[in-house]
N, C-alpha and C positions, 0 to 999 in steps of 0.2 A: 502493499499499500503506497505510492508517495503524496503527501500532503503540500502542496506547493501553492505559494501567497502571489497573486496579483496586484491585490489594494490592500492598504492595512490602515490606512486614515481613517477616521471616526468623523460624521459630523458635515465632512464637505472634503472635497479635494485639494490639498496643499503642495503646489508644485513650489518648486524652490525660485525663489526670488533671487534677481540680476545679483544683489546686495549681498545676499547669501554668499553666494557662489563665487562673487571676489574676496568677502570674506577668507574661505575657505583657502583660496589662492596666494593670500597675501599672509596667509599664517603659515602654508607649507613653503613659500618663498624663506620664510623667516628662519626655518629650521633649515633652508641647506645651505652646506660647506661644500668649497671646492672636492670634497675629497666625495661624495656622495655621488656624481657625477663624472669623475676617472674612466668609468668602464661600465657597460651594458648592467655587471653583475652589480656592482656598488649602486647604480641608479634602480636594480629591481629588490635591495635591500634596504635601501633607503625609504622605497615606497610602503614594504612588508612592514617594517616597523612606525610607521603614520599611523596614531591613532583612527578607531574604526570612523568617527562622524566628521573628519578627512577626509579618508579616503574612501568613499564611498557615500549612498547614501538612502536613509530607509526606507523613501519615496512618498511620493504624494497621492496614488490615489487609493479612494475610496472603496470597502471592502468586495470582496470578491478571492475564493477561496476554492483550490478543486482538486478531487483523491484521481489517480488513476488506481487501474488494480490491472496486473499481469495477464490477469486470465479473462481480464473485462475489456471489451473494444469501445464500451459507453464512454461519455463522460460522464461524473458529477461534480458539480458544480453547488457550492456554495453561496450564495448571495450575487447578484447584479449592478455594483456600483462599477463605478468607473475603471476600475481595474479590469474590469467582464470586457471591456474595449481592449486592450493587453494582451488577452489571453485569444481574444476572434484572431485580431491581427496576428500572433504564432500558430495558430492554428492554421492559417489558410496558408503559411510556408511549410507547414510540414507535408512530405509524401503518402503518409498514410492518410487517407482522413478519415475525421468521424464521422457518421453516420447519424447518430442520437445522443442529445445531452440529456441529461437531469439537473436542472436548474432549481432549486430547493431556496425558498425564501423566509430568515430570520421574520421579517414584518417587509412592512412597508413605506418604512421615513424614507424621503428622496435619494439618500446616500448609497443606498442601499437596492438600487432602482436605476439609477440614471446611465447606467451603464449599457443600458440592455438597449436601445434604439440603437447604439454603434456596433452590437456583435456581426460581425459579419456572416459569421455559418448560419443566421440565423434567416437568413437573406437567402439561402440557396436551398431552391424543390426537392434536391436530393437529402436533405437532413431533416429529420425528425428534434423536435425538442418538443421537452417534457416538462412543467411547471407544477411546483409543489408547492403548497401550504397549508399549516391548520385552519387557516380564515378564510372563511365563507365570501371574502371578497375579494379573492386573489382573479379572477381573470376580469372584473371588472377593474383592477388596480394598475392592472398593468395595463390595460387599454388606456385609462384614462389619462395616464402621462404622454404618452404618444396622439393626443388628439389639441386640436387648434383651443384655446390658442400658446398653447402648450412646446408642441412639435409636429413640425411640417407635414412630418413623415406617419402615418397611418401604420398600426400593428400589422392589418389586413397586405398593407403594401409587402412583409415580411414572407417571402416566398418557401418558406420554410413549413410543414406537416407542427400542428402547434396543437400541443394536448393538454388542459386545469386536469390538475386532479387536486380535491378539497381533503386533508388527509383525514383520518381516523382509525388507526391504527399502522403498523410497522407497514415498511414497504421492503421489498425484500430488490435488488436489481442485482443478477447473477448471482457471484457467491457472498456480495455484499445485502449485509440488512441496516435497514437506517431507522435506529426512532426518535423520539423528539419529546421538549418537554417545556411549558411555559416557563416563562422566567419574570425578571420583574422588572417591568419598562413599563412609560405611560404608554398606553395602549398596547400594549403586551409586544414580547417578540417570541421569540422560540430559537431554542438550542438544539440542535442535531447531535444526536450520536449515533457513529457510524463501527457495526464492527463485519472483519472479514477473519474467519476462523477464532482464533484467538488473540485479534491485534485488536485496541478499540482506538477511538480518539471519539475526544467531543470539541464542538462547533460552539462554540456560545458568547457570540457577540453582543453589546448590545443588552448591559443587564447589571442592576445594582444588586449586589450581593446583600442578604441581609443576614436575620438570626434564622431564618425558614431554612437557607440553603443548607445552616451549617447540622439541622438537626438528624438525629439515626433514626430517622424510619423510616419503612420500607419502599415506599417511593421513589426516596433519595437514596437509599442505600443502594439496589437496584440498578441505578441510574449513570452516578457518580464513582463507586467504591470500585478502588484499583484499578481502575481505566490506564491506558498507558501516556496517553498525550492532549492536553485540550487546551485550548486556544480559546483563551479567557480576557473580556471585557478589561482591560486596568488603564483606563482614558488618565485617571487624576493621580495624585498624589493623597495623603491621607485628606488633609486642611483643604483640601478642591472640593473632595469628595463630601468633607462636614458642608465647606459652606455653599455646595449644590446637593444636597439632599435633596433626594424626589427627583432627579433630573434622570437616570434610569442608567448612571454607570459607577461602577466601580474602581476604586483607590488598590493601586500594585500592591502595599500591604497586603489588603485583603483577600488578592486573586493569591498568594503565596499561603496565608492560613487555610485559605479554602482547597487549594492540594494539599497541603500538609494534612487538613482535616478527612480529608479521603483515600487519602493513601494514593493520589495521582501522583507519574512518577517524570512525567515532562511537564512543565509549564510554559505557553507559550504567551508573552505577554501582548497584547491585541486591542486594536478599534483605537488610535492614540490619537492624541489631540490637534486637529488642527496648526494651533498657534505655537505648538514646540518644537525646537529646531533637531537636527540631529544630535548637536548636543545636549541637550535637554532629556532629549529620548535615550539616550546611551547612558548619562547620568543615573538614566532611572531604572534602566537593568542592572548597574552596578548598586544601586541604592536597594532594590529588592534583593539579592544574592547578599548583600551586606548583614540586612533585615532577616533575612532567614536563619543567616548564621551566629548572629545576634539572640535570636528564637532559640536557638537549639535543634533547628529541622532540618534532618539530612534527609539522603534520598532522593533530595527535586534538583533534578538542571532544571535552571529557568533560563528560556533568552528570549529577544526580541525579535517580534513579528518583523522581516524585511522583506520590501518586494524582493520576487527573484528566488527566496530562500526556497527550497525544494528539505523536504523530510522524509523521512524512511519510516518506516515501522513493520 
């Protein structure tokens, strides 16, 4: 099972500003010495030693995560934020074309829909796109954002075959089983649990963790306990989470506590605030790891979701 991140920002896309790029270039040049450019090897060493916030970027697209399984030709997609456009571009460049896409929506806030009108495969008559949500307004919501005055191209113009599925139980796609759970977010949001054989992960964007999520009741235990990996909303620092109570997002420290509570092996911090630059986000990652160490939490691998990152289970 391969999990690929095409969009990791929350609320709205946040592209790099020219001033941010200029600041990175300036900071890199300040570190440069004549010895660093003497040979190809020295240049490579110099680049390798740069901090991650300087050499690369977390990315600016809104949520889209895909899952690929070797024995399955279909593609499984979670959310259709602006990252879905990047995925569609990548798909058109593949020699072996995917013929069926399964797109699951956490909810219908615009940062989770806005990539759909730009998803190239959806305009291909040879393609089938299946849409899934527990929310009954699934079809209305998707059509609604592609109508005048919001968008000039209607969904009917997409040449693919489209099917809409209102979820009422588990979904089986080849060897993959997908279940879901309502989370705490204004207007509701749903997490999805993906299981293939003895491997499992949860995609849980847009959730404000509460005491209820930590309770050792049967519903929670059967869903969260001992999974391999969770992609979890960690948009705020603890201070911001307190200030923005009931906004529907979590603090990174609560995400660490949650993973420890349920024996989750790998935690991916996700749904990054659009106002955070790369340096602040990587500082948050360091803070999350420091917090786990300070609290004596062991056995959890903590990472930051970054565009282009691919994880294997």
